[in-house]
C-alpha angles and dihedrals in degrees: 000000000000093000090058091051093048091049090085087070093053118110092212119077116239111266120216107222113211135179111260094029123119125218133190137211117192118198126205090249089062093256111146123204114200117193122190110195116227099176145346120210148133125270125220090280093053095252116142115238135183121218110202146158113241132197119188115194144160112204109321094335118100115205099176132025110166150109120272142173126215133170110264091245092054092046093052091047092051102040112051101156124071111212113247093017 
């Protein structure tokens, strides 16, 4: 796939997404998205997807606390930081 070939030019190392792992996204407005991965698998079309629980909060206030699904590529693009790493 072209995306795999172009990955060698990426500045960010490839992240292995695994069930049970937690990833963070920190926004400039101090909002923090925390995603706990439940599963990674292919759909009927062969596209990898990540099923995860997400909490979006700023300070002590939670705005979102729900389950979501994203394509693996979108998940990796959005969540760069592994919690506890």
